[in-house]
PDB file of N, CA, C and O in Angstrom:
ATOM      1  N   MET A   1      99.373   5.137  12.112  1.00  0.00           N
ATOM      2  CA  MET A   1     100.297   6.152  12.565  1.00  0.00           C
ATOM      3  C   MET A   1     101.548   6.114  11.710  1.00  0.00           C
ATOM      4  O   MET A   1     102.000   5.043  11.305  1.00  0.00           O
ATOM      5  N   ASN A   2     102.093   7.254  11.443  1.00  0.00           N
ATOM      6  CA  ASN A   2     103.304   7.387  10.654  1.00  0.00           C
ATOM      7  C   ASN A   2     104.367   8.091  11.476  1.00  0.00           C
ATOM      8  O   ASN A   2     104.056   8.839  12.403  1.00  0.00           O
ATOM      9  N   GLY A   3     105.607   7.850  11.136  1.00  0.00           N
ATOM     10  CA  GLY A   3     106.715   8.543  11.782  1.00  0.00           C
ATOM     11  C   GLY A   3     107.988   7.752  11.639  1.00  0.00           C
ATOM     12  O   GLY A   3     107.965   6.564  11.318  1.00  0.00           O
ATOM     13  N   THR A   4     109.095   8.413  11.877  1.00  0.00           N
ATOM     14  CA  THR A   4     110.403   7.762  11.846  1.00  0.00           C
ATOM     15  C   THR A   4     111.102   8.037  13.164  1.00  0.00           C
ATOM     16  O   THR A   4     111.206   9.182  13.603  1.00  0.00           O
ATOM     17  N   ALA A   5     111.574   6.978  13.781  1.00  0.00           N
ATOM     18  CA  ALA A   5     112.319   7.103  15.031  1.00  0.00           C
ATOM     19  C   ALA A   5     113.778   6.762  14.768  1.00  0.00           C
ATOM     20  O   ALA A   5     114.081   5.850  13.999  1.00  0.00           O
ATOM     21  N   ALA A   6     114.668   7.488  15.402  1.00  0.00           N
ATOM     22  CA  ALA A   6     116.103   7.199  15.342  1.00  0.00           C
ATOM     23  C   ALA A   6     116.548   6.828  16.749  1.00  0.00           C
ATOM     24  O   ALA A   6     116.332   7.576  17.703  1.00  0.00           O
ATOM     25  N   ILE A   7     117.173   5.664  16.862  1.00  0.00           N
ATOM     26  CA  ILE A   7     117.610   5.138  18.147  1.00  0.00           C
ATOM     27  C   ILE A   7     119.128   5.010  18.133  1.00  0.00           C
ATOM     28  O   ILE A   7     119.683   4.340  17.262  1.00  0.00           O
ATOM     29  N   ASP A   8     119.803   5.642  19.085  1.00  0.00           N
ATOM     30  CA  ASP A   8     121.252   5.477  19.227  1.00  0.00           C
ATOM     31  C   ASP A   8     121.501   4.237  20.062  1.00  0.00           C
ATOM     32  O   ASP A   8     121.042   4.134  21.200  1.00  0.00           O
ATOM     33  N   VAL A   9     122.240   3.290  19.480  1.00  0.00           N
ATOM     34  CA  VAL A   9     122.533   2.018  20.126  1.00  0.00           C
ATOM     35  C   VAL A   9     124.025   1.956  20.418  1.00  0.00           C
ATOM     36  O   VAL A   9     124.847   2.116  19.516  1.00  0.00           O
ATOM     37  N   SER A  10     124.371   1.723  21.676  1.00  0.00           N
ATOM     38  CA  SER A  10     125.775   1.551  22.059  1.00  0.00           C
ATOM     39  C   SER A  10     126.082   0.062  22.084  1.00  0.00           C
ATOM     40  O   SER A  10     125.317  -0.737  22.623  1.00  0.00           O
ATOM     41  N   LEU A  11     127.217  -0.294  21.489  1.00  0.00           N
ATOM     42  CA  LEU A  11     127.624  -1.692  21.383  1.00  0.00           C
ATOM     43  C   LEU A  11     128.944  -1.929  22.090  1.00  0.00           C
ATOM     44  O   LEU A  11     129.812  -1.056  22.118  1.00  0.00           O
ATOM     45  N   ASP A  12     129.092  -3.128  22.667  1.00  0.00           N
ATOM     46  CA  ASP A  12     130.384  -3.510  23.234  1.00  0.00           C
ATOM     47  C   ASP A  12     131.247  -4.095  22.112  1.00  0.00           C
ATOM     48  O   ASP A  12     130.767  -4.210  20.984  1.00  0.00           O
ATOM     49  N   PRO A  13     132.487  -4.463  22.380  1.00  0.00           N
ATOM     50  CA  PRO A  13     133.367  -4.979  21.331  1.00  0.00           C
ATOM     51  C   PRO A  13     132.875  -6.262  20.659  1.00  0.00           C
ATOM     52  O   PRO A  13     133.370  -6.618  19.589  1.00  0.00           O
ATOM     53  N   SER A  14     131.919  -6.957  21.259  1.00  0.00           N
ATOM     54  CA  SER A  14     131.370  -8.167  20.650  1.00  0.00           C
ATOM     55  C   SER A  14     130.107  -7.885  19.843  1.00  0.00           C
ATOM     56  O   SER A  14     129.580  -8.789  19.195  1.00  0.00           O
ATOM     57  N   GLY A  15     129.618  -6.665  19.870  1.00  0.00           N
ATOM     58  CA  GLY A  15     128.414  -6.302  19.141  1.00  0.00           C
ATOM     59  C   GLY A  15     127.148  -6.410  19.973  1.00  0.00           C
ATOM     60  O   GLY A  15     126.047  -6.274  19.440  1.00  0.00           O
ATOM     61  N   ASN A  16     127.286  -6.652  21.275  1.00  0.00           N
ATOM     62  CA  ASN A  16     126.131  -6.718  22.165  1.00  0.00           C
ATOM     63  C   ASN A  16     125.676  -5.311  22.549  1.00  0.00           C
ATOM     64  O   ASN A  16     126.499  -4.416  22.745  1.00  0.00           O
ATOM     65  N   VAL A  17     124.369  -5.125  22.654  1.00  0.00           N
ATOM     66  CA  VAL A  17     123.811  -3.824  23.021  1.00  0.00           C
ATOM     67  C   VAL A  17     124.073  -3.549  24.494  1.00  0.00           C
ATOM     68  O   VAL A  17     123.735  -4.360  25.356  1.00  0.00           O
ATOM     69  N   THR A  18     124.677  -2.402  24.777  1.00  0.00           N
ATOM     70  CA  THR A  18     124.905  -1.993  26.162  1.00  0.00           C
ATOM     71  C   THR A  18     123.973  -0.857  26.577  1.00  0.00           C
ATOM     72  O   THR A  18     123.750  -0.636  27.767  1.00  0.00           O
ATOM     73  N   ASP A  19     123.422  -0.130  25.584  1.00  0.00           N
ATOM     74  CA  ASP A  19     122.506   0.967  25.876  1.00  0.00           C
ATOM     75  C   ASP A  19     121.767   1.320  24.594  1.00  0.00           C
ATOM     76  O   ASP A  19     122.286   1.132  23.494  1.00  0.00           O
ATOM     77  N   ALA A  20     120.557   1.830  24.747  1.00  0.00           N
ATOM     78  CA  ALA A  20     119.782   2.309  23.601  1.00  0.00           C
ATOM     79  C   ALA A  20     118.909   3.456  24.086  1.00  0.00           C
ATOM     80  O   ALA A  20     118.284   3.377  25.143  1.00  0.00           O
ATOM     81  N   LYS A  21     118.879   4.526  23.291  1.00  0.00           N
ATOM     82  CA  LYS A  21     118.062   5.684  23.667  1.00  0.00           C
ATOM     83  C   LYS A  21     117.528   6.357  22.414  1.00  0.00           C
ATOM     84  O   LYS A  21     118.128   6.271  21.342  1.00  0.00           O
ATOM     85  N   VAL A  22     116.402   7.023  22.560  1.00  0.00           N
ATOM     86  CA  VAL A  22     115.786   7.725  21.438  1.00  0.00           C
ATOM     87  C   VAL A  22     116.631   8.951  21.106  1.00  0.00           C
ATOM     88  O   VAL A  22     116.814   9.835  21.943  1.00  0.00           O
ATOM     89  N   ALA A  23     117.141   8.995  19.884  1.00  0.00           N
ATOM     90  CA  ALA A  23     117.915  10.148  19.422  1.00  0.00           C
ATOM     91  C   ALA A  23     117.002  11.158  18.742  1.00  0.00           C
ATOM     92  O   ALA A  23     117.200  12.368  18.857  1.00  0.00           O
ATOM     93  N   ARG A  24     115.990  10.642  18.024  1.00  0.00           N
ATOM     94  CA  ARG A  24     114.993  11.498  17.388  1.00  0.00           C
ATOM     95  C   ARG A  24     113.654  10.786  17.460  1.00  0.00           C
ATOM     96  O   ARG A  24     113.495   9.680  16.943  1.00  0.00           O
ATOM     97  N   SER A  25     112.711  11.421  18.094  1.00  0.00           N
ATOM     98  CA  SER A  25     111.391  10.827  18.308  1.00  0.00           C
ATOM     99  C   SER A  25     110.575  10.789  17.018  1.00  0.00           C
ATOM    100  O   SER A  25     110.722  11.638  16.138  1.00  0.00           O
ATOM    101  N   SER A  26     109.718   9.786  16.935  1.00  0.00           N
ATOM    102  CA  SER A  26     108.774   9.690  15.821  1.00  0.00           C
ATOM    103  C   SER A  26     107.602  10.635  16.034  1.00  0.00           C
ATOM    104  O   SER A  26     106.817  10.884  15.118  1.00  0.00           O
ATOM    105  N   GLY A  27     107.492  11.158  17.249  1.00  0.00           N
ATOM    106  CA  GLY A  27     106.363  12.007  17.602  1.00  0.00           C
ATOM    107  C   GLY A  27     105.275  11.246  18.334  1.00  0.00           C
ATOM    108  O   GLY A  27     104.249  11.812  18.712  1.00  0.00           O
ATOM    109  N   ASN A  28     105.515   9.929  18.534  1.00  0.00           N
ATOM    110  CA  ASN A  28     104.539   9.095  19.216  1.00  0.00           C
ATOM    111  C   ASN A  28     105.278   8.200  20.212  1.00  0.00           C
ATOM    112  O   ASN A  28     106.168   7.445  19.821  1.00  0.00           O
ATOM    113  N   ASP A  29     104.917   8.278  21.492  1.00  0.00           N
ATOM    114  CA  ASP A  29     105.613   7.506  22.527  1.00  0.00           C
ATOM    115  C   ASP A  29     105.539   6.002  22.283  1.00  0.00           C
ATOM    116  O   ASP A  29     106.512   5.291  22.536  1.00  0.00           O
ATOM    117  N   GLY A  30     104.418   5.512  21.803  1.00  0.00           N
ATOM    118  CA  GLY A  30     104.262   4.080  21.543  1.00  0.00           C
ATOM    119  C   GLY A  30     105.167   3.602  20.417  1.00  0.00           C
ATOM    120  O   GLY A  30     105.771   2.534  20.513  1.00  0.00           O
ATOM    121  N   LEU A  31     105.263   4.392  19.347  1.00  0.00           N
ATOM    122  CA  LEU A  31     106.154   4.033  18.241  1.00  0.00           C
ATOM    123  C   LEU A  31     107.606   4.080  18.695  1.00  0.00           C
ATOM    124  O   LEU A  31     108.400   3.214  18.328  1.00  0.00           O
ATOM    125  N   ASP A  32     107.956   5.086  19.490  1.00  0.00           N
ATOM    126  CA  ASP A  32     109.328   5.178  20.009  1.00  0.00           C
ATOM    127  C   ASP A  32     109.664   3.959  20.862  1.00  0.00           C
ATOM    128  O   ASP A  32     110.767   3.421  20.760  1.00  0.00           O
ATOM    129  N   ALA A  33     108.728   3.517  21.704  1.00  0.00           N
ATOM    130  CA  ALA A  33     108.955   2.341  22.554  1.00  0.00           C
ATOM    131  C   ALA A  33     109.145   1.093  21.701  1.00  0.00           C
ATOM    132  O   ALA A  33     109.992   0.255  22.012  1.00  0.00           O
ATOM    133  N   SER A  34     108.366   0.959  20.627  1.00  0.00           N
ATOM    134  CA  SER A  34     108.521  -0.185  19.725  1.00  0.00           C
ATOM    135  C   SER A  34     109.878  -0.151  19.030  1.00  0.00           C
ATOM    136  O   SER A  34     110.538  -1.180  18.889  1.00  0.00           O
ATOM    137  N   ALA A  35     110.288   1.040  18.597  1.00  0.00           N
ATOM    138  CA  ALA A  35     111.590   1.186  17.947  1.00  0.00           C
ATOM    139  C   ALA A  35     112.716   0.832  18.907  1.00  0.00           C
ATOM    140  O   ALA A  35     113.684   0.182  18.510  1.00  0.00           O
ATOM    141  N   LEU A  36     112.604   1.251  20.168  1.00  0.00           N
ATOM    142  CA  LEU A  36     113.614   0.898  21.181  1.00  0.00           C
ATOM    143  C   LEU A  36     113.685  -0.616  21.359  1.00  0.00           C
ATOM    144  O   LEU A  36     114.778  -1.178  21.419  1.00  0.00           O
ATOM    145  N   ASP A  37     112.544  -1.275  21.443  1.00  0.00           N
ATOM    146  CA  ASP A  37     112.521  -2.738  21.585  1.00  0.00           C
ATOM    147  C   ASP A  37     113.188  -3.417  20.396  1.00  0.00           C
ATOM    148  O   ASP A  37     113.963  -4.358  20.565  1.00  0.00           O
ATOM    149  N   MET A  38     112.882  -2.935  19.185  1.00  0.00           N
ATOM    150  CA  MET A  38     113.486  -3.519  17.983  1.00  0.00           C
ATOM    151  C   MET A  38     114.999  -3.313  17.975  1.00  0.00           C
ATOM    152  O   MET A  38     115.752  -4.229  17.642  1.00  0.00           O
ATOM    153  N   ALA A  39     115.439  -2.118  18.339  1.00  0.00           N
ATOM    154  CA  ALA A  39     116.872  -1.812  18.348  1.00  0.00           C
ATOM    155  C   ALA A  39     117.611  -2.674  19.363  1.00  0.00           C
ATOM    156  O   ALA A  39     118.714  -3.148  19.094  1.00  0.00           O
ATOM    157  N   ARG A  40     117.004  -2.877  20.529  1.00  0.00           N
ATOM    158  CA  ARG A  40     117.644  -3.683  21.576  1.00  0.00           C
ATOM    159  C   ARG A  40     117.727  -5.154  21.196  1.00  0.00           C
ATOM    160  O   ARG A  40     118.660  -5.845  21.606  1.00  0.00           O
ATOM    161  N   SER A  41     116.770  -5.640  20.420  1.00  0.00           N
ATOM    162  CA  SER A  41     116.740  -7.066  20.095  1.00  0.00           C
ATOM    163  C   SER A  41     117.424  -7.400  18.761  1.00  0.00           C
ATOM    164  O   SER A  41     117.548  -8.572  18.405  1.00  0.00           O
ATOM    165  N   ALA A  42     117.863  -6.381  18.030  1.00  0.00           N
ATOM    166  CA  ALA A  42     118.539  -6.619  16.754  1.00  0.00           C
ATOM    167  C   ALA A  42     119.936  -7.207  16.974  1.00  0.00           C
ATOM    168  O   ALA A  42     120.507  -7.095  18.059  1.00  0.00           O
ATOM    169  N   THR A  43     120.465  -7.826  15.937  1.00  0.00           N
ATOM    170  CA  THR A  43     121.815  -8.387  15.958  1.00  0.00           C
ATOM    171  C   THR A  43     122.748  -7.429  15.226  1.00  0.00           C
ATOM    172  O   THR A  43     122.438  -6.967  14.128  1.00  0.00           O
ATOM    173  N   TYR A  44     123.877  -7.138  15.832  1.00  0.00           N
ATOM    174  CA  TYR A  44     124.817  -6.173  15.267  1.00  0.00           C
ATOM    175  C   TYR A  44     126.205  -6.788  15.121  1.00  0.00           C
ATOM    176  O   TYR A  44     126.598  -7.675  15.879  1.00  0.00           O
ATOM    177  N   THR A  45     126.925  -6.298  14.135  1.00  0.00           N
ATOM    178  CA  THR A  45     128.337  -6.624  13.975  1.00  0.00           C
ATOM    179  C   THR A  45     129.105  -5.417  14.512  1.00  0.00           C
ATOM    180  O   THR A  45     128.824  -4.285  14.119  1.00  0.00           O
ATOM    181  N   PRO A  46     130.067  -5.643  15.403  1.00  0.00           N
ATOM    182  CA  PRO A  46     130.789  -4.501  15.964  1.00  0.00           C
ATOM    183  C   PRO A  46     131.676  -3.825  14.925  1.00  0.00           C
ATOM    184  O   PRO A  46     132.007  -4.401  13.888  1.00  0.00           O
ATOM    185  N   GLN A  47     132.041  -2.617  15.226  1.00  0.00           N
ATOM    186  CA  GLN A  47     133.029  -1.912  14.406  1.00  0.00           C
ATOM    187  C   GLN A  47     134.378  -2.563  14.682  1.00  0.00           C
ATOM    188  O   GLN A  47     134.623  -3.041  15.789  1.00  0.00           O
ATOM    189  N   TYR A  48     135.251  -2.584  13.682  1.00  0.00           N
ATOM    190  CA  TYR A  48     136.569  -3.196  13.850  1.00  0.00           C
ATOM    191  C   TYR A  48     137.671  -2.165  13.696  1.00  0.00           C
ATOM    192  O   TYR A  48     137.581  -1.248  12.879  1.00  0.00           O
ATOM    193  N   SER A  49     138.706  -2.332  14.493  1.00  0.00           N
ATOM    194  CA  SER A  49     139.912  -1.527  14.400  1.00  0.00           C
ATOM    195  C   SER A  49     141.079  -2.470  14.633  1.00  0.00           C
ATOM    196  O   SER A  49     141.114  -3.187  15.633  1.00  0.00           O
ATOM    197  N   ALA A  50     142.031  -2.471  13.717  1.00  0.00           N
ATOM    198  CA  ALA A  50     143.182  -3.381  13.796  1.00  0.00           C
ATOM    199  C   ALA A  50     142.710  -4.825  13.959  1.00  0.00           C
ATOM    200  O   ALA A  50     143.279  -5.587  14.741  1.00  0.00           O
ATOM    201  N   CYS A  51     141.674  -5.191  13.219  1.00  0.00           N
ATOM    202  CA  CYS A  51     141.127  -6.557  13.190  1.00  0.00           C
ATOM    203  C   CYS A  51     140.499  -7.011  14.504  1.00  0.00           C
ATOM    204  O   CYS A  51     140.308  -8.209  14.710  1.00  0.00           O
ATOM    205  N   LYS A  52     140.177  -6.079  15.389  1.00  0.00           N
ATOM    206  CA  LYS A  52     139.530  -6.418  16.658  1.00  0.00           C
ATOM    207  C   LYS A  52     138.259  -5.589  16.803  1.00  0.00           C
ATOM    208  O   LYS A  52     138.212  -4.425  16.406  1.00  0.00           O
ATOM    209  N   GLY A  53     137.232  -6.206  17.378  1.00  0.00           N
ATOM    210  CA  GLY A  53     135.998  -5.493  17.643  1.00  0.00           C
ATOM    211  C   GLY A  53     136.232  -4.405  18.678  1.00  0.00           C
ATOM    212  O   GLY A  53     136.978  -4.600  19.638  1.00  0.00           O
ATOM    213  N   VAL A  54     135.593  -3.262  18.481  1.00  0.00           N
ATOM    214  CA  VAL A  54     135.702  -2.150  19.435  1.00  0.00           C
ATOM    215  C   VAL A  54     134.291  -1.661  19.775  1.00  0.00           C
ATOM    216  O   VAL A  54     133.360  -1.806  18.982  1.00  0.00           O
ATOM    217  N   ALA A  55     134.157  -1.090  20.947  1.00  0.00           N
ATOM    218  CA  ALA A  55     132.884  -0.501  21.346  1.00  0.00           C
ATOM    219  C   ALA A  55     132.543   0.626  20.370  1.00  0.00           C
ATOM    220  O   ALA A  55     133.423   1.367  19.930  1.00  0.00           O
ATOM    221  N   SER A  56     131.270   0.745  20.040  1.00  0.00           N
ATOM    222  CA  SER A  56     130.872   1.755  19.074  1.00  0.00           C
ATOM    223  C   SER A  56     129.404   2.125  19.278  1.00  0.00           C
ATOM    224  O   SER A  56     128.706   1.541  20.106  1.00  0.00           O
ATOM    225  N   THR A  57     128.958   3.107  18.503  1.00  0.00           N
ATOM    226  CA  THR A  57     127.568   3.545  18.536  1.00  0.00           C
ATOM    227  C   THR A  57     127.001   3.456  17.129  1.00  0.00           C
ATOM    228  O   THR A  57     127.674   3.788  16.153  1.00  0.00           O
ATOM    229  N   TYR A  58     125.758   3.004  17.036  1.00  0.00           N
ATOM    230  CA  TYR A  58     125.073   2.831  15.769  1.00  0.00           C
ATOM    231  C   TYR A  58     123.711   3.520  15.870  1.00  0.00           C
ATOM    232  O   TYR A  58     123.069   3.466  16.919  1.00  0.00           O
ATOM    233  N   THR A  59     123.275   4.156  14.807  1.00  0.00           N
ATOM    234  CA  THR A  59     121.937   4.754  14.799  1.00  0.00           C
ATOM    235  C   THR A  59     120.997   3.827  14.035  1.00  0.00           C
ATOM    236  O   THR A  59     121.163   3.592  12.838  1.00  0.00           O
ATOM    237  N   PHE A  60     120.013   3.312  14.754  1.00  0.00           N
ATOM    238  CA  PHE A  60     119.007   2.390  14.234  1.00  0.00           C
ATOM    239  C   PHE A  60     117.781   3.230  13.893  1.00  0.00           C
ATOM    240  O   PHE A  60     117.219   3.887  14.770  1.00  0.00           O
ATOM    241  N   ARG A  61     117.362   3.218  12.634  1.00  0.00           N
ATOM    242  CA  ARG A  61     116.202   4.024  12.211  1.00  0.00           C
ATOM    243  C   ARG A  61     115.041   3.104  11.862  1.00  0.00           C
ATOM    244  O   ARG A  61     115.213   2.072  11.214  1.00  0.00           O
ATOM    245  N   VAL A  62     113.860   3.504  12.306  1.00  0.00           N
ATOM    246  CA  VAL A  62     112.644   2.749  11.998  1.00  0.00           C
ATOM    247  C   VAL A  62     111.618   3.708  11.417  1.00  0.00           C
ATOM    248  O   VAL A  62     111.288   4.728  12.022  1.00  0.00           O
ATOM    249  N   ARG A  63     111.123   3.370  10.246  1.00  0.00           N
ATOM    250  CA  ARG A  63     110.073   4.175   9.619  1.00  0.00           C
ATOM    251  C   ARG A  63     108.754   3.441   9.777  1.00  0.00           C
ATOM    252  O   ARG A  63     108.612   2.310   9.312  1.00  0.00           O
ATOM    253  N   PHE A  64     107.802   4.066  10.419  1.00  0.00           N
ATOM    254  CA  PHE A  64     106.482   3.487  10.624  1.00  0.00           C
ATOM    255  C   PHE A  64     105.516   4.118   9.613  1.00  0.00           C
ATOM    256  O   PHE A  64     105.491   5.337   9.439  1.00  0.00           O
ATOM    257  N   ALA A  65     104.736   3.284   8.964  1.00  0.00           N
ATOM    258  CA  ALA A  65     103.751   3.778   7.992  1.00  0.00           C
ATOM    259  C   ALA A  65     102.440   3.040   8.213  1.00  0.00           C
ATOM    260  O   ALA A  65     102.424   1.821   8.385  1.00  0.00           O
ATOM    261  N   ALA A  66     101.350   3.782   8.206  1.00  0.00           N
ATOM    262  CA  ALA A  66     100.026   3.180   8.362  1.00  0.00           C
ATOM    263  C   ALA A  66      99.695   2.374   7.113  1.00  0.00           C
ATOM    264  O   ALA A  66     100.101   2.735   6.008  1.00  0.00           O
ATOM    265  N   TRP A  67      98.981   1.317   7.284  1.00  0.00           N
ATOM    266  CA  TRP A  67      98.594   0.461   6.155  1.00  0.00           C
ATOM    267  C   TRP A  67      97.536   1.105   5.370  1.00  0.00           C
ATOM    268  O   TRP A  67      97.075   0.542   4.377  1.00  0.00           O
TER     269      TRP A  67
END
């Protein structure tokens, strides 16, 4: 299966995931679910403002390609 999923990830000021949702589907529910799992378990660095971490949103993209 092929496709690219875009996941919007919301982060707290420490870079921890507070929410994740499919912003653009790969066209396959199973691939989207895998992309959500990957986005939730990834490690993020928060955005900084005035040298302090701030809550932010990041778009996590996953491209799936058949072998």
